[in-house]
C-alpha positions in Angstrom: 25.1 34.1 -1.7 27.0 34.1 1.7 28.2 31.2 3.8 27.7 31.1 7.4 29.1 28.8 10.3 27.3 26.7 12.7 26.5 29.8 15.0 24.8 31.6 11.9 27.6 34.1 11.7 29.2 35.2 8.4 32.2 32.7 7.8 35.5 34.6 7.6 36.3 33.7 3.9 32.3 34.5 2.7 31.3 37.3 0.4 29.0 39.7 2.0 27.4 43.4 1.2 24.5 45.0 0.5 24.1 42.8 -3.1 24.2 39.4 -1.4 20.9 38.1 -1.0 20.6 34.8 1.1 23.1 33.1 3.2 23.7 29.2 3.7 25.8 27.0 5.7 29.1 26.7 4.4 31.9 25.9 6.8 32.8 22.3 8.0 29.8 20.7 6.0 30.1 17.0 5.6 29.8 16.1 2.0 30.9 13.5 -0.7 34.2 13.4 -2.5 35.6 11.6 -5.1 35.9 7.7 -4.5 39.4 7.7 -6.5 42.7 9.5 -6.1 42.2 13.4 -6.9 44.4 16.4 -6.2 42.9 17.7 -3.2 43.6 14.2 -1.7 47.2 14.7 -1.8 47.4 18.4 -1.5 44.9 19.1 1.2 44.8 15.7 3.0 40.8 15.1 1.8 39.5 11.5 2.3 38.1 9.5 -0.5 34.2 9.0 -0.7 33.2 11.9 2.4 34.8 14.6 4.1 34.2 18.1 5.6 34.7 20.9 3.2 33.9 24.8 3.6 33.3 27.6 1.2 30.6 29.4 -0.8 30.7 26.5 -3.1 29.4 24.5 -0.3 26.7 26.9 0.5 25.4 27.5 -3.0 24.2 24.1 -3.6 21.6 24.4 -0.3 20.1 27.4 -2.1 20.3 25.7 -5.4 18.2 22.5 -3.7 15.9 24.9 -2.1 15.1 26.6 -5.3 14.5 23.4 -6.9 12.4 22.0 -4.0 10.2 25.5 -4.4 10.0 24.9 -8.1 8.0 21.7 -7.4 5.9 23.3 -5.2 2.5 25.2 -5.9 4.7 28.4 -5.7 7.2 27.6 -8.5 5.3 29.6 -11.1 8.2 31.5 -12.4 12.3 32.2 -11.7 11.2 35.6 -9.8 8.7 33.8 -7.5 11.2 31.4 -6.6 13.7 34.3 -5.8 10.9 36.1 -3.8 9.8 33.1 -2.0 13.6 31.9 -0.8 14.1 35.5 0.4 10.8 35.9 2.2 10.9 32.7 4.1 14.7 33.1 5.0 15.5 32.8 8.5 16.5 36.1 10.0 19.8 35.5 11.5 22.5 37.9 13.0 23.4 40.6 10.6 20.9 40.3 8.5 20.4 43.9 6.6 24.0 44.2 7.0 26.2 41.1 5.5 23.0 39.8 3.4 19.3 41.1 2.7 17.0 38.3 3.4 18.6 36.0 6.1 19.6 31.9 6.0 17.9 30.2 3.5 14.9 27.8 4.8 13.8 24.9 2.5 11.2 23.9 4.8 9.8 27.1 4.9 9.9 28.0 1.5 7.9 25.1 0.3 5.3 24.9 3.4 2.0 26.2 3.0 1.1 29.7 3.8 
């Protein structure tokens, strides 16, 4: 799993290499945060309720969500079918084949009829 920024390029902190299959957005993604006092709020100046975050921990849930959507479609028959479908329907973005093998995950393509 690799993280990309808004220009579909590898995030500076991201994992990459021939063993990475998919990329997903992972830089400055607007998301929910705790609505109570929490450590990152004081250490990193995070806001309660909503804030921007970066990391492969931000991009991984996007791939997990695409896999969940795929599992509920007619193509979701096994773990290997899900992996194959997510990889075959990924968008080929810059450095596909170098930093990641399949491209950026595309949930709409994964569940669309062929």
